[in-house]
All heavy atoms as a GROMACS GRO file, in nm:
protein
  597
    1MET      N    1   1.167   0.548   0.395
    1MET     CA    2   1.068   0.570   0.291
    1MET      C    3   1.138   0.616   0.162
    1MET      O    4   1.103   0.570   0.055
    1MET     CB    5   0.967   0.672   0.338
    1MET     CG    6   0.857   0.698   0.239
    1MET     SD    7   0.771   0.551   0.185
    1MET     CE    8   0.645   0.541   0.305
    2TYR      N    9   1.233   0.705   0.176
    2TYR     CA   10   1.304   0.755   0.058
    2TYR      C   11   1.372   0.640  -0.016
    2TYR      O   12   1.365   0.633  -0.139
    2TYR     CB   13   1.407   0.860   0.100
    2TYR     CG   14   1.491   0.910  -0.016
    2TYR    CD1   15   1.437   0.994  -0.112
    2TYR    CD2   16   1.623   0.870  -0.029
    2TYR    CE1   17   1.514   1.038  -0.218
    2TYR    CE2   18   1.701   0.914  -0.134
    2TYR     CZ   19   1.645   0.998  -0.228
    2TYR     OH   20   1.721   1.040  -0.334
    3SER      N   21   1.436   0.550   0.058
    3SER     CA   22   1.503   0.436  -0.005
    3SER      C   23   1.404   0.349  -0.079
    3SER      O   24   1.430   0.303  -0.190
    3SER     CB   25   1.575   0.353   0.100
    3SER     OG   26   1.678   0.428   0.158
    4ARG      N   27   1.289   0.326  -0.018
    4ARG     CA   28   1.189   0.241  -0.082
    4ARG      C   29   1.139   0.304  -0.212
    4ARG      O   30   1.124   0.238  -0.312
    4ARG     CB   31   1.072   0.216   0.013
    4ARG     CG   32   0.967   0.130  -0.049
    4ARG     CD   33   0.858   0.096   0.045
    4ARG     NE   34   0.768   0.006  -0.024
    4ARG     CZ   35   0.700  -0.087   0.033
    4ARG    NH1   36   0.710  -0.104   0.161
    4ARG    NH2   37   0.620  -0.162  -0.035
    5VAL      N   38   1.113   0.432  -0.207
    5VAL     CA   39   1.063   0.502  -0.326
    5VAL      C   40   1.169   0.502  -0.435
    5VAL      O   41   1.138   0.488  -0.553
    5VAL     CB   42   1.019   0.646  -0.290
    5VAL    CG1   43   0.993   0.730  -0.413
    5VAL    CG2   44   0.895   0.642  -0.201
    6ARG      N   45   1.294   0.514  -0.398
    6ARG     CA   46   1.402   0.514  -0.496
    6ARG      C   47   1.424   0.377  -0.559
    6ARG      O   48   1.458   0.367  -0.676
    6ARG     CB   49   1.532   0.557  -0.429
    6ARG     CG   50   1.578   0.690  -0.479
    6ARG     CD   51   1.708   0.723  -0.422
    6ARG     NE   52   1.807   0.694  -0.527
    6ARG     CZ   53   1.934   0.709  -0.513
    6ARG    NH1   54   1.983   0.748  -0.399
    6ARG    NH2   55   2.016   0.687  -0.610
    7ILE      N   56   1.405   0.271  -0.480
    7ILE     CA   57   1.432   0.136  -0.528
    7ILE      C   58   1.321   0.085  -0.620
    7ILE      O   59   1.348   0.017  -0.718
    7ILE     CB   60   1.450   0.040  -0.409
    7ILE    CG1   61   1.581   0.073  -0.337
    7ILE    CG2   62   1.449  -0.105  -0.452
    7ILE    CD1   63   1.600  -0.001  -0.207
    8LEU      N   64   1.197   0.118  -0.590
    8LEU     CA   65   1.085   0.066  -0.668
    8LEU      C   66   1.084   0.123  -0.810
    8LEU      O   67   1.107   0.242  -0.828
    8LEU     CB   68   0.952   0.102  -0.602
    8LEU     CG   69   0.916   0.028  -0.475
    8LEU    CD1   70   0.787   0.084  -0.417
    8LEU    CD2   71   0.901  -0.120  -0.500
    9PRO      N   72   1.056   0.039  -0.908
    9PRO     CA   73   1.037   0.090  -1.044
    9PRO      C   74   0.918   0.186  -1.048
    9PRO      O   75   0.822   0.171  -0.972
    9PRO     CB   76   1.009  -0.035  -1.127
    9PRO     CG   77   1.052  -0.150  -1.044
    9PRO     CD   78   1.045  -0.106  -0.902
   10PHE      N   79   0.923   0.282  -1.138
   10PHE     CA   80   0.821   0.386  -1.144
   10PHE      C   81   0.680   0.328  -1.164
   10PHE      O   82   0.585   0.371  -1.100
   10PHE     CB   83   0.854   0.485  -1.255
   10PHE     CG   84   0.764   0.605  -1.256
   10PHE    CD1   85   0.771   0.699  -1.155
   10PHE    CD2   86   0.671   0.622  -1.357
   10PHE    CE1   87   0.688   0.809  -1.154
   10PHE    CE2   88   0.588   0.732  -1.358
   10PHE     CZ   89   0.596   0.826  -1.256
   11ALA      N   90   0.666   0.229  -1.250
   11ALA     CA   91   0.534   0.170  -1.276
   11ALA      C   92   0.478   0.104  -1.150
   11ALA      O   93   0.360   0.116  -1.118
   11ALA     CB   94   0.542   0.068  -1.388
   12ARG      N   95   0.563   0.032  -1.078
   12ARG     CA   96   0.519  -0.032  -0.954
   12ARG      C   97   0.486   0.072  -0.847
   12ARG      O   98   0.390   0.056  -0.771
   12ARG     CB   99   0.627  -0.127  -0.904
   12ARG     CG  100   0.582  -0.208  -0.786
   12ARG     CD  101   0.681  -0.317  -0.751
   12ARG     NE  102   0.641  -0.379  -0.628
   12ARG     CZ  103   0.718  -0.459  -0.557
   12ARG    NH1  104   0.839  -0.489  -0.601
   12ARG    NH2  105   0.676  -0.509  -0.445
   13LEU      N  106   0.562   0.178  -0.844
   13LEU     CA  107   0.536   0.287  -0.751
   13LEU      C  108   0.398   0.346  -0.776
   13LEU      O  109   0.320   0.367  -0.683
   13LEU     CB  110   0.644   0.395  -0.767
   13LEU     CG  111   0.647   0.507  -0.667
   13LEU    CD1  112   0.688   0.454  -0.531
   13LEU    CD2  113   0.743   0.614  -0.712
   14LEU      N  114   0.366   0.371  -0.903
   14LEU     CA  115   0.233   0.424  -0.938
   14LEU      C  116   0.122   0.324  -0.906
   14LEU      O  117   0.015   0.362  -0.859
   14LEU     CB  118   0.228   0.461  -1.086
   14LEU     CG  119   0.304   0.584  -1.128
   14LEU    CD1  120   0.296   0.602  -1.279
   14LEU    CD2  121   0.252   0.708  -1.057
   15ARG      N  122   0.148   0.198  -0.931
   15ARG     CA  123   0.047   0.094  -0.913
   15ARG      C  124   0.019   0.064  -0.765
   15ARG      O  125  -0.094   0.034  -0.730
   15ARG     CB  126   0.092  -0.032  -0.986
   15ARG     CG  127  -0.008  -0.143  -0.991
   15ARG     CD  128   0.040  -0.260  -1.077
   15ARG     NE  129   0.164  -0.318  -1.028
   15ARG     CZ  130   0.278  -0.323  -1.095
   15ARG    NH1  131   0.287  -0.271  -1.216
   15ARG    NH2  132   0.386  -0.377  -1.044
   16GLU      N  133   0.119   0.073  -0.678
   16GLU     CA  134   0.103   0.030  -0.540
   16GLU      C  135   0.104   0.145  -0.440
   16GLU      O  136   0.017   0.152  -0.353
   16GLU     CB  137   0.214  -0.068  -0.502
   16GLU     CG  138   0.207  -0.197  -0.579
   16GLU     CD  139   0.326  -0.286  -0.551
   16GLU    OE1  140   0.407  -0.252  -0.462
   16GLU    OE2  141   0.338  -0.388  -0.619
   17GLN      N  142   0.201   0.234  -0.450
   17GLN     CA  143   0.216   0.335  -0.347
   17GLN      C  144   0.124   0.455  -0.362
   17GLN      O  145   0.079   0.510  -0.263
   17GLN     CB  146   0.362   0.381  -0.340
   17GLN     CG  147   0.457   0.274  -0.294
   17GLN     CD  148   0.419   0.218  -0.158
   17GLN    OE1  149   0.396   0.293  -0.064
   17GLN    NE2  150   0.413   0.087  -0.148
   18VAL      N  151   0.095   0.494  -0.485
   18VAL     CA  152   0.007   0.610  -0.504
   18VAL      C  153  -0.134   0.581  -0.451
   18VAL      O  154  -0.189   0.663  -0.378
   18VAL     CB  155   0.007   0.657  -0.651
   18VAL    CG1  156  -0.101   0.759  -0.675
   18VAL    CG2  157   0.143   0.713  -0.688
   19PRO      N  158  -0.194   0.464  -0.481
   19PRO     CA  159  -0.325   0.437  -0.421
   19PRO      C  160  -0.320   0.427  -0.269
   19PRO      O  161  -0.412   0.475  -0.200
   19PRO     CB  162  -0.366   0.304  -0.483
   19PRO     CG  163  -0.288   0.292  -0.606
   19PRO     CD  164  -0.159   0.363  -0.581
   20ALA      N  165  -0.214   0.367  -0.216
   20ALA     CA  166  -0.201   0.356  -0.070
   20ALA      C  167  -0.187   0.496  -0.008
   20ALA      O  168  -0.250   0.526   0.094
   20ALA     CB  169  -0.081   0.269  -0.033
   21PHE      N  170  -0.105   0.580  -0.069
   21PHE     CA  171  -0.086   0.716  -0.020
   21PHE      C  172  -0.217   0.794  -0.027
   21PHE      O  173  -0.256   0.861   0.069
   21PHE     CB  174   0.022   0.788  -0.101
   21PHE     CG  175   0.039   0.932  -0.064
   21PHE    CD1  176   0.118   0.968   0.043
   21PHE    CD2  177  -0.026   1.032  -0.136
   21PHE    CE1  178   0.134   1.102   0.077
   21PHE    CE2  179  -0.012   1.165  -0.102
   21PHE     CZ  180   0.068   1.200   0.005
   22ALA      N  181  -0.285   0.786  -0.141
   22ALA     CA  182  -0.410   0.862  -0.158
   22ALA      C  183  -0.516   0.816  -0.060
   22ALA      O  184  -0.588   0.899  -0.001
   22ALA     CB  185  -0.460   0.847  -0.301
   23GLY      N  186  -0.528   0.687  -0.040
   23GLY     CA  187  -0.625   0.635   0.057
   23GLY      C  188  -0.594   0.679   0.199
   23GLY      O  189  -0.683   0.723   0.274
   24ALA      N  190  -0.467   0.671   0.237
   24ALA     CA  191  -0.427   0.713   0.371
   24ALA      C  192  -0.447   0.863   0.389
   24ALA      O  193  -0.490   0.909   0.495
   24ALA     CB  194  -0.281   0.675   0.396
   25PHE      N  195  -0.418   0.938   0.285
   25PHE     CA  196  -0.436   1.083   0.292
   25PHE      C  197  -0.583   1.118   0.311
   25PHE      O  198  -0.618   1.204   0.393
   25PHE     CB  199  -0.380   1.148   0.164
   25PHE     CG  200  -0.378   1.298   0.170
   25PHE    CD1  201  -0.275   1.364   0.233
   25PHE    CD2  202  -0.479   1.373   0.113
   25PHE    CE1  203  -0.272   1.502   0.239
   25PHE    CE2  204  -0.478   1.510   0.117
   25PHE     CZ  205  -0.374   1.576   0.182
   26ALA      N  206  -0.670   1.052   0.234
   26ALA     CA  207  -0.814   1.080   0.246
   26ALA      C  208  -0.866   1.042   0.384
   26ALA      O  209  -0.942   1.119   0.446
   26ALA     CB  210  -0.890   1.003   0.138
   27ILE      N  211  -0.826   0.928   0.435
   27ILE     CA  212  -0.869   0.885   0.568
   27ILE      C  213  -0.820   0.983   0.674
   27ILE      O  214  -0.896   1.025   0.763
   27ILE     CB  215  -0.820   0.742   0.598
   27ILE    CG1  216  -0.897   0.643   0.512
   27ILE    CG2  217  -0.834   0.708   0.746
   27ILE    CD1  218  -0.840   0.502   0.514
   28ALA      N  219  -0.693   1.021   0.664
   28ALA     CA  220  -0.636   1.115   0.761
   28ALA      C  221  -0.708   1.249   0.757
   28ALA      O  222  -0.739   1.308   0.861
   28ALA     CB  223  -0.487   1.134   0.736
   29GLU      N  224  -0.735   1.297   0.637
   29GLU     CA  225  -0.800   1.427   0.622
   29GLU      C  226  -0.943   1.426   0.676
   29GLU      O  227  -0.988   1.522   0.739
   29GLU     CB  228  -0.799   1.468   0.475
   29GLU     CG  229  -0.838   1.610   0.448
   29GLU     CD  230  -0.742   1.710   0.508
   29GLU    OE1  231  -0.621   1.682   0.517
   29GLU    OE2  232  -0.789   1.820   0.546
   30LEU      N  233  -1.013   1.315   0.655
   30LEU     CA  234  -1.153   1.307   0.698
   30LEU      C  235  -1.170   1.274   0.847
   30LEU      O  236  -1.262   1.325   0.911
   30LEU     CB  237  -1.227   1.202   0.615
   30LEU     CG  238  -1.247   1.236   0.468
   30LEU    CD1  239  -1.303   1.114   0.394
   30LEU    CD2  240  -1.340   1.355   0.454
   31PHE      N  241  -1.083   1.189   0.901
   31PHE     CA  242  -1.110   1.133   1.033
   31PHE      C  243  -1.013   1.172   1.143
   31PHE      O  244  -1.049   1.166   1.260
   31PHE     CB  245  -1.116   0.980   1.026
   31PHE     CG  246  -1.225   0.930   0.935
   31PHE    CD1  247  -1.194   0.868   0.816
   31PHE    CD2  248  -1.358   0.947   0.968
   31PHE    CE1  249  -1.293   0.822   0.732
   31PHE    CE2  250  -1.459   0.902   0.885
   31PHE     CZ  251  -1.426   0.839   0.767
   32TYR      N  252  -0.890   1.209   1.111
   32TYR     CA  253  -0.792   1.235   1.215
   32TYR      C  254  -0.794   1.382   1.254
   32TYR      O  255  -0.746   1.467   1.181
   32TYR     CB  256  -0.652   1.195   1.170
   32TYR     CG  257  -0.637   1.048   1.136
   32TYR    CD1  258  -0.534   1.004   1.057
   32TYR    CD2  259  -0.727   0.954   1.183
   32TYR    CE1  260  -0.520   0.870   1.026
   32TYR    CE2  261  -0.714   0.820   1.152
   32TYR     CZ  262  -0.611   0.778   1.074
   32TYR     OH  263  -0.597   0.646   1.044
   33LYS      N  264  -0.848   1.410   1.370
   33LYS     CA  265  -0.855   1.546   1.423
   33LYS      C  266  -0.800   1.546   1.566
   33LYS      O  267  -0.872   1.564   1.663
   33LYS     CB  268  -1.000   1.598   1.422
   33LYS     CG  269  -1.070   1.588   1.289
   33LYS     CD  270  -1.006   1.675   1.184
   33LYS     CE  271  -1.082   1.661   1.052
   33LYS     NZ  272  -1.007   1.702   0.938
   34PHE      N  273  -0.672   1.520   1.577
   34PHE     CA  274  -0.609   1.509   1.709
   34PHE      C  275  -0.561   1.643   1.763
   34PHE      O  276  -0.514   1.649   1.876
   34PHE     CB  277  -0.490   1.412   1.704
   34PHE     CG  278  -0.525   1.273   1.656
   34PHE    CD1  279  -0.446   1.210   1.563
   34PHE    CD2  280  -0.637   1.208   1.704
   34PHE    CE1  281  -0.475   1.083   1.519
   34PHE    CE2  282  -0.668   1.079   1.660
   34PHE     CZ  283  -0.586   1.017   1.567
   35HIS      N  284  -0.569   1.747   1.684
   35HIS     CA  285  -0.521   1.881   1.721
   35HIS      C  286  -0.372   1.878   1.757
   35HIS      O  287  -0.326   1.956   1.840
   35HIS     CB  288  -0.604   1.940   1.836
   35HIS     CG  289  -0.750   1.946   1.804
   35HIS    ND1  290  -0.802   2.032   1.711
   35HIS    CD2  291  -0.854   1.872   1.849
   35HIS    CE1  292  -0.932   2.014   1.702
   35HIS    NE2  293  -0.967   1.917   1.784
   36SER      N  294  -0.302   1.785   1.695
   36SER     CA  295  -0.158   1.774   1.713
   36SER      C  296  -0.098   1.726   1.581
   36SER      O  297  -0.133   1.617   1.532
   36SER     CB  298  -0.125   1.674   1.823
   36SER     OG  299   0.012   1.639   1.820
   37PHE      N  300  -0.011   1.808   1.524
   37PHE     CA  301   0.051   1.773   1.397
   37PHE      C  302   0.125   1.640   1.408
   37PHE      O  303   0.115   1.554   1.319
   37PHE     CB  304   0.148   1.884   1.353
   37PHE     CG  305   0.224   1.849   1.230
   37PHE    CD1  306   0.164   1.858   1.105
   37PHE    CD2  307   0.356   1.806   1.237
   37PHE    CE1  308   0.234   1.824   0.990
   37PHE    CE2  309   0.426   1.772   1.124
   37PHE     CZ  310   0.366   1.782   1.000
   38THR      N  311   0.196   1.620   1.516
   38THR     CA  312   0.275   1.499   1.534
   38THR      C  313   0.187   1.376   1.538
   38THR      O  314   0.214   1.276   1.469
   38THR     CB  315   0.359   1.508   1.663
   38THR    OG1  316   0.441   1.625   1.656
   38THR    CG2  317   0.446   1.386   1.681
   39LEU      N  318   0.080   1.379   1.616
   39LEU     CA  319  -0.009   1.264   1.625
   39LEU      C  320  -0.078   1.236   1.492
   39LEU      O  321  -0.092   1.120   1.452
   39LEU     CB  322  -0.113   1.286   1.734
   39LEU     CG  323  -0.063   1.280   1.878
   39LEU    CD1  324  -0.176   1.311   1.974
   39LEU    CD2  325  -0.003   1.143   1.907
   40GLU      N  326  -0.122   1.341   1.425
   40GLU     CA  327  -0.188   1.320   1.297
   40GLU      C  328  -0.091   1.265   1.192
   40GLU      O  329  -0.127   1.180   1.111
   40GLU     CB  330  -0.252   1.450   1.248
   40GLU     CG  331  -0.374   1.487   1.329
   40GLU     CD  332  -0.444   1.612   1.280
   40GLU    OE1  333  -0.420   1.654   1.164
   40GLU    OE2  334  -0.523   1.667   1.357
   41THR      N  335   0.034   1.312   1.194
   41THR     CA  336   0.135   1.261   1.101
   41THR      C  337   0.165   1.114   1.129
   41THR      O  338   0.172   1.032   1.036
   41THR     CB  339   0.264   1.344   1.110
   41THR    OG1  340   0.233   1.480   1.079
   41THR    CG2  341   0.370   1.292   1.014
   42LEU      N  342   0.181   1.079   1.255
   42LEU     CA  343   0.207   0.939   1.291
   42LEU      C  344   0.089   0.850   1.253
   42LEU      O  345   0.108   0.739   1.201
   42LEU     CB  346   0.237   0.927   1.440
   42LEU     CG  347   0.371   0.985   1.485
   42LEU    CD1  348   0.382   0.981   1.637
   42LEU    CD2  349   0.487   0.912   1.420
   43ALA      N  350  -0.032   0.898   1.275
   43ALA     CA  351  -0.151   0.820   1.238
   43ALA      C  352  -0.158   0.804   1.087
   43ALA      O  353  -0.193   0.696   1.036
   43ALA     CB  354  -0.276   0.887   1.293
   44PHE      N  355  -0.127   0.911   1.013
   44PHE     CA  356  -0.126   0.904   0.866
   44PHE      C  357  -0.024   0.801   0.819
   44PHE      O  358  -0.055   0.716   0.733
   44PHE     CB  359  -0.095   1.041   0.806
   44PHE     CG  360  -0.051   1.036   0.664
   44PHE    CD1  361  -0.141   1.007   0.562
   44PHE    CD2  362   0.081   1.058   0.630
   44PHE    CE1  363  -0.100   1.001   0.430
   44PHE    CE2  364   0.123   1.052   0.499
   44PHE     CZ  365   0.032   1.024   0.399
   45LEU      N  366   0.097   0.805   0.872
   45LEU     CA  367   0.201   0.710   0.831
   45LEU      C  368   0.163   0.567   0.867
   45LEU      O  369   0.188   0.474   0.788
   45LEU     CB  370   0.335   0.749   0.893
   45LEU     CG  371   0.397   0.878   0.839
   45LEU    CD1  372   0.520   0.914   0.920
   45LEU    CD2  373   0.429   0.865   0.692
   46ALA      N  374   0.102   0.547   0.984
   46ALA     CA  375   0.057   0.413   1.023
   46ALA      C  376  -0.053   0.364   0.928
   46ALA      O  377  -0.054   0.247   0.888
   46ALA     CB  378   0.008   0.415   1.167
   47THR      N  379  -0.143   0.454   0.891
   47THR     CA  380  -0.251   0.418   0.799
   47THR      C  381  -0.193   0.383   0.662
   47THR      O  382  -0.234   0.284   0.600
   47THR     CB  383  -0.352   0.534   0.786
   47THR    OG1  384  -0.400   0.567   0.916
   47THR    CG2  385  -0.468   0.496   0.697
   48TRP      N  386  -0.099   0.461   0.615
   48TRP     CA  387  -0.034   0.435   0.487
   48TRP      C  388   0.034   0.297   0.491
   48TRP      O  389   0.021   0.217   0.399
   48TRP     CB  390   0.066   0.544   0.457
   48TRP     CG  391   0.131   0.539   0.321
   48TRP    CD1  392   0.109   0.449   0.222
   48TRP    CD2  393   0.228   0.630   0.271
   48TRP    NE1  394   0.187   0.479   0.112
   48TRP    CE2  395   0.261   0.590   0.140
   48TRP    CE3  396   0.289   0.742   0.323
   48TRP    CZ2  397   0.354   0.657   0.062
   48TRP    CZ3  398   0.382   0.809   0.244
   48TRP    CH2  399   0.413   0.767   0.116
   49GLY      N  400   0.105   0.269   0.600
   49GLY     CA  401   0.170   0.140   0.614
   49GLY      C  402   0.071   0.024   0.616
   49GLY      O  403   0.094  -0.081   0.555
   50LEU      N  404  -0.041   0.043   0.685
   50LEU     CA  405  -0.143  -0.061   0.692
   50LEU      C  406  -0.207  -0.085   0.554
   50LEU      O  407  -0.223  -0.201   0.512
   50LEU     CB  408  -0.251  -0.023   0.793
   50LEU     CG  409  -0.363  -0.123   0.813
   50LEU    CD1  410  -0.308  -0.252   0.873
   50LEU    CD2  411  -0.469  -0.064   0.904
   51ILE      N  412  -0.242   0.021   0.485
   51ILE     CA  413  -0.300   0.007   0.351
   51ILE      C  414  -0.200  -0.059   0.256
   51ILE      O  415  -0.235  -0.147   0.177
   51ILE     CB  416  -0.348   0.143   0.296
   51ILE    CG1  417  -0.468   0.192   0.379
   51ILE    CG2  418  -0.384   0.134   0.149
   51ILE    CD1  419  -0.512   0.333   0.346
   52ASP      N  420  -0.074  -0.020   0.266
   52ASP     CA  421   0.030  -0.080   0.182
   52ASP      C  422   0.044  -0.229   0.214
   52ASP      O  423   0.058  -0.311   0.123
   52ASP     CB  424   0.163  -0.008   0.203
   52ASP     CG  425   0.273  -0.061   0.112
   52ASP    OD1  426   0.242  -0.093  -0.004
   52ASP    OD2  427   0.388  -0.069   0.157
   53ALA      N  428   0.037  -0.266   0.341
   53ALA     CA  429   0.046  -0.407   0.380
   53ALA      C  430  -0.070  -0.487   0.322
   53ALA      O  431  -0.051  -0.600   0.275
   53ALA     CB  432   0.049  -0.420   0.532
   54VAL      N  433  -0.189  -0.429   0.324
   54VAL     CA  434  -0.305  -0.497   0.267
   54VAL      C  435  -0.287  -0.514   0.116
   54VAL      O  436  -0.314  -0.622   0.061
   54VAL     CB  437  -0.435  -0.419   0.298
   54VAL    CG1  438  -0.552  -0.472   0.219
   54VAL    CG2  439  -0.465  -0.424   0.448
   55ILE      N  440  -0.240  -0.410   0.049
   55ILE     CA  441  -0.216  -0.420  -0.096
   55ILE      C  442  -0.114  -0.529  -0.126
   55ILE      O  443  -0.133  -0.609  -0.217
   55ILE     CB  444  -0.170  -0.283  -0.153
   55ILE    CG1  445  -0.287  -0.185  -0.152
   55ILE    CG2  446  -0.113  -0.299  -0.294
   55ILE    CD1  447  -0.247  -0.042  -0.188
   56GLN      N  448  -0.007  -0.534  -0.049
   56GLN     CA  449   0.096  -0.636  -0.071
   56GLN      C  450   0.042  -0.776  -0.046
   56GLN      O  451   0.074  -0.870  -0.119
   56GLN     CB  452   0.218  -0.609   0.017
   56GLN     CG  453   0.289  -0.479  -0.012
   56GLN     CD  454   0.333  -0.466  -0.155
   56GLN    OE1  455   0.382  -0.560  -0.216
   56GLN    NE2  456   0.314  -0.348  -0.211
   57ALA      N  457  -0.040  -0.792   0.059
   57ALA     CA  458  -0.098  -0.923   0.090
   57ALA      C  459  -0.191  -0.969  -0.022
   57ALA      O  460  -0.185  -1.085  -0.065
   57ALA     CB  461  -0.173  -0.917   0.223
   58VAL      N  462  -0.275  -0.879  -0.070
   58VAL     CA  463  -0.366  -0.913  -0.180
   58VAL      C  464  -0.286  -0.946  -0.305
   58VAL      O  465  -0.315  -1.044  -0.375
   58VAL     CB  466  -0.465  -0.797  -0.207
   58VAL    CG1  467  -0.539  -0.817  -0.338
   58VAL    CG2  468  -0.561  -0.782  -0.090
   59ARG      N  469  -0.184  -0.868  -0.332
   59ARG     CA  470  -0.099  -0.893  -0.448
   59ARG      C  471  -0.032  -1.031  -0.438
   59ARG      O  472  -0.023  -1.103  -0.537
   59ARG     CB  473   0.006  -0.783  -0.455
   59ARG     CG  474   0.076  -0.772  -0.583
   59ARG     CD  475   0.152  -0.640  -0.590
   59ARG     NE  476   0.235  -0.641  -0.706
   59ARG     CZ  477   0.362  -0.674  -0.707
   59ARG    NH1  478   0.424  -0.700  -0.597
   59ARG    NH2  479   0.430  -0.676  -0.820
   60HIS      N  480   0.012  -1.067  -0.319
   60HIS     CA  481   0.076  -1.197  -0.297
   60HIS      C  482  -0.024  -1.311  -0.317
   60HIS      O  483   0.006  -1.410  -0.384
   60HIS     CB  484   0.134  -1.201  -0.156
   60HIS     CG  485   0.202  -1.330  -0.122
   60HIS    ND1  486   0.324  -1.365  -0.175
   60HIS    CD2  487   0.164  -1.432  -0.042
   60HIS    CE1  488   0.358  -1.484  -0.127
   60HIS    NE2  489   0.262  -1.526  -0.047
   61ILE      N  490  -0.145  -1.295  -0.263
   61ILE     CA  491  -0.248  -1.399  -0.276
   61ILE      C  492  -0.290  -1.414  -0.422
   61ILE      O  493  -0.300  -1.526  -0.473
   61ILE     CB  494  -0.370  -1.365  -0.187
   61ILE    CG1  495  -0.331  -1.380  -0.040
   61ILE    CG2  496  -0.489  -1.453  -0.221
   61ILE    CD1  497  -0.432  -1.323   0.057
   62VAL      N  498  -0.313  -1.303  -0.489
   62VAL     CA  499  -0.352  -1.308  -0.631
   62VAL      C  500  -0.240  -1.368  -0.714
   62VAL      O  501  -0.264  -1.449  -0.803
   62VAL     CB  502  -0.392  -1.167  -0.682
   62VAL    CG1  503  -0.407  -1.166  -0.833
   62VAL    CG2  504  -0.520  -1.122  -0.614
   63GLY      N  505  -0.117  -1.330  -0.684
   63GLY     CA  506  -0.003  -1.386  -0.758
   63GLY      C  507   0.009  -1.535  -0.740
   63GLY      O  508   0.035  -1.609  -0.836
   64ASN      N  509  -0.012  -1.584  -0.616
   64ASN     CA  510  -0.004  -1.728  -0.591
   64ASN      C  511  -0.117  -1.803  -0.660
   64ASN      O  512  -0.096  -1.910  -0.716
   64ASN     CB  513  -0.008  -1.756  -0.441
   64ASN     CG  514   0.125  -1.728  -0.375
   64ASN    OD1  515   0.227  -1.716  -0.442
   64ASN    ND2  516   0.125  -1.714  -0.244
   65SER      N  517  -0.238  -1.747  -0.658
   65SER     CA  518  -0.350  -1.816  -0.724
   65SER      C  519  -0.331  -1.819  -0.874
   65SER      O  520  -0.367  -1.916  -0.940
   65SER     CB  521  -0.483  -1.750  -0.686
   65SER     OG  522  -0.491  -1.620  -0.737
   66ARG      N  523  -0.274  -1.714  -0.932
   66ARG     CA  524  -0.246  -1.714  -1.076
   66ARG      C  525  -0.141  -1.817  -1.111
   66ARG      O  526  -0.152  -1.886  -1.211
   66ARG     CB  527  -0.199  -1.576  -1.122
   66ARG     CG  528  -0.311  -1.477  -1.134
   66ARG     CD  529  -0.260  -1.347  -1.190
   66ARG     NE  530  -0.368  -1.250  -1.196
   66ARG     CZ  531  -0.350  -1.123  -1.221
   66ARG    NH1  532  -0.229  -1.076  -1.245
   66ARG    NH2  533  -0.452  -1.040  -1.224
   67ARG      N  534  -0.036  -1.827  -1.028
   67ARG     CA  535   0.068  -1.926  -1.054
   67ARG      C  536   0.012  -2.067  -1.045
   67ARG      O  537   0.046  -2.153  -1.125
   67ARG     CB  538   0.184  -1.909  -0.955
   67ARG     CG  539   0.283  -1.805  -0.999
   67ARG     CD  540   0.409  -1.813  -0.916
   67ARG     NE  541   0.386  -1.764  -0.781
   67ARG     CZ  542   0.401  -1.639  -0.742
   67ARG    NH1  543   0.439  -1.548  -0.828
   67ARG    NH2  544   0.380  -1.605  -0.618
   68GLN      N  545  -0.076  -2.092  -0.946
   68GLN     CA  546  -0.135  -2.225  -0.933
   68GLN      C  547  -0.225  -2.256  -1.052
   68GLN      O  548  -0.227  -2.369  -1.102
   68GLN     CB  549  -0.215  -2.234  -0.803
   68GLN     CG  550  -0.128  -2.238  -0.681
   68GLN     CD  551  -0.208  -2.234  -0.552
   68GLN    OE1  552  -0.328  -2.214  -0.553
   68GLN    NE2  553  -0.139  -2.255  -0.440
   69ALA      N  554  -0.300  -2.158  -1.100
   69ALA     CA  555  -0.387  -2.179  -1.216
   69ALA      C  556  -0.304  -2.210  -1.340
   69ALA      O  557  -0.340  -2.296  -1.420
   69ALA     CB  558  -0.475  -2.056  -1.240
   70ILE      N  559  -0.192  -2.142  -1.355
   70ILE     CA  560  -0.105  -2.168  -1.470
   70ILE      C  561  -0.043  -2.307  -1.458
   70ILE      O  562  -0.035  -2.380  -1.556
   70ILE     CB  563   0.004  -2.059  -1.482
   70ILE    CG1  564  -0.060  -1.927  -1.524
   70ILE    CG2  565   0.112  -2.100  -1.581
   70ILE    CD1  566   0.033  -1.808  -1.515
   71ASP      N  567   0.000  -2.345  -1.336
   71ASP     CA  568   0.061  -2.476  -1.317
   71ASP      C  569  -0.038  -2.588  -1.346
   71ASP      O  570  -0.002  -2.687  -1.407
   71ASP     CB  571   0.113  -2.490  -1.173
   71ASP     CG  572   0.236  -2.404  -1.148
   71ASP    OD1  573   0.297  -2.359  -1.245
   71ASP    OD2  574   0.269  -2.382  -1.030
   72THR      N  575  -0.163  -2.574  -1.302
   72THR     CA  576  -0.261  -2.681  -1.325
   72THR      C  577  -0.309  -2.686  -1.469
   72THR      O  578  -0.338  -2.792  -1.521
   72THR     CB  579  -0.382  -2.666  -1.230
   72THR    OG1  580  -0.441  -2.537  -1.251
   72THR    CG2  581  -0.340  -2.681  -1.086
   73SER      N  582  -0.318  -2.572  -1.534
   73SER     CA  583  -0.365  -2.572  -1.673
   73SER      C  584  -0.254  -2.612  -1.770
   73SER      O  585  -0.281  -2.664  -1.878
   73SER     CB  586  -0.420  -2.436  -1.712
   73SER     OG  587  -0.316  -2.340  -1.714
   74GLY      N  588  -0.130  -2.591  -1.730
   74GLY     CA  589  -0.018  -2.622  -1.818
   74GLY      C  590   0.024  -2.768  -1.812
   74GLY      O  591   0.098  -2.814  -1.895
   75SER      N  592  -0.027  -2.845  -1.716
   75SER     CA  593   0.014  -2.985  -1.703
   75SER      C  594  -0.059  -3.077  -1.793
   75SER      O  595  -0.168  -3.066  -1.830
   75SER     CB  596  -0.008  -3.033  -1.560
   75SER     OG  597   0.051  -2.948  -1.468
   0.00000   0.00000   0.00000
């Protein structure tokens, strides 16, 4: 995680990771009551990873559709 945070540009970090972190934090705080710090931490990290994966997938789909729109309009 540290490497990923260090590699990403600050603007991209704010745009992608902060919303994923905040969403995972809110979900964990509201719903995860395992009475075990370890289980709750693992569930939080899994949730963060899942939300990040969804953000990346949407970003990829939107990026591809924008590229196709530019390619068809530019021809």
